[in-house]
C-alpha positions in Angstrom: -0.2 -0.3 0.1 0.8 3.0 -1.1 1.8 5.7 2.0 -1.0 9.2 1.9 0.7 12.0 -0.1 1.9 15.0 2.2 -0.1 18.5 2.3 2.1 21.2 0.3 2.4 24.2 2.7 1.3 26.9 0.2 0.9 30.7 1.0 -2.6 31.9 -0.8 -5.1 31.7 -3.4 -3.4 32.9 -6.7 -4.8 35.7 -7.9 -5.8 35.1 -10.9 -6.9 30.9 -11.9 -7.3 30.4 -15.3 -5.8 32.2 -18.1 -6.9 32.3 -21.6 -4.5 33.3 -25.0 -5.4 35.2 -27.4 -7.7 33.3 -29.6 -6.8 29.3 -27.6 -9.6 27.6 -27.6 -7.6 24.1 -27.5 -8.0 22.0 -24.6 -7.5 23.2 -21.1 -3.9 22.7 -19.6 -4.6 21.9 -15.2 -2.3 23.4 -12.8 -2.2 22.1 -9.4 -1.8 24.6 -6.6 1.2 23.1 -5.4 2.7 23.4 -8.9 1.5 27.3 -8.9 3.7 27.6 -5.4 6.6 26.5 -6.8 6.6 28.5 -10.0 5.7 31.8 -7.4 8.8 30.8 -5.3 11.5 29.6 -7.5 10.9 32.1 -10.8 8.8 34.9 -8.9 10.8 34.7 -5.1 14.2 33.1 -6.2 13.9 31.0 -3.8 16.3 27.3 -4.2 14.6 24.2 -4.5 15.8 24.0 -1.1 14.5 26.9 0.2 11.1 26.2 -1.8 11.0 22.6 0.0 11.3 24.3 3.6 8.6 26.3 2.9 6.5 24.3 1.4 7.4 21.6 4.2 8.0 18.7 1.6 11.5 17.4 0.2 13.5 18.9 -2.3 13.1 15.6 -4.8 9.3 16.2 -4.5 9.6 20.3 -5.2 11.9 19.3 -8.3 9.3 16.9 -9.6 6.1 19.9 -8.9 8.6 22.2 -10.4 8.8 20.5 -13.7 5.1 19.1 -13.6 4.5 23.1 -13.7 7.3 24.4 -16.2 5.5 21.5 -18.7 1.9 22.9 -18.2 3.5 25.9 -19.4 5.1 25.3 -22.0 2.4 23.6 -23.7 0.2 27.1 -22.6 2.7 28.8 -24.6 3.9 27.1 -27.6 0.5 25.4 -28.3 -1.8 28.7 -27.4 -3.8 26.6 -24.5 -5.7 27.9 -21.7 -4.4 27.4 -18.5 -6.7 26.0 -15.1 -5.6 27.1 -11.5 -6.9 24.2 -9.4 -6.9 21.5 -7.2 -3.8 20.0 -5.4 -3.3 18.6 -1.8 -2.2 21.4 -0.5 -2.8 23.3 3.7 -2.7 27.2 3.3 0.1 29.1 5.5 -1.5 30.4 8.8 1.6 32.2 8.8 2.8 31.0 12.4 4.9 27.8 11.3 8.5 28.7 11.5 9.3 27.1 8.3 7.3 30.7 6.7 9.9 33.2 5.1 10.5 35.5 2.7 8.8 33.7 -0.2 5.2 34.0 1.9 3.3 37.1 1.4 1.6 37.2 5.3 5.5 37.0 6.8 6.6 39.8 3.6 3.6 41.8 5.0 4.2 41.8 8.4 7.9 42.6 8.1 7.5 45.7 6.2 4.2 46.9 8.8 1.3 46.2 7.1 0.8 42.7 8.9 -2.9 43.3 8.6 -3.5 43.1 5.4 -5.5 39.5 4.4 -3.6 37.9 1.3 -6.3 35.4 0.5 
């Protein structure tokens, strides 16, 4: 019997959950919330895979696999002009009281800049 999948910690819901290119009416590409979070942390926030794994509370090899899957989904959207939908996945949302919460976390960043009252979700 396989072991149960570990929930991945995600900072917040994405502001936009779907994207559609001009004239893109092909089959929708799905991206999970954990794939979105890995892209956000590594490509946008500039975290290493190790830092990303600590923040998401999973192994670095898990981050590698999620990152590869997310990049493939993005490539399909760009190259084939397919719409993207972000939803689902085995995730739990950041409660900001976690010691692994770091610079890639929206709530952590807001609390450091004095905007602690802002709710990102």
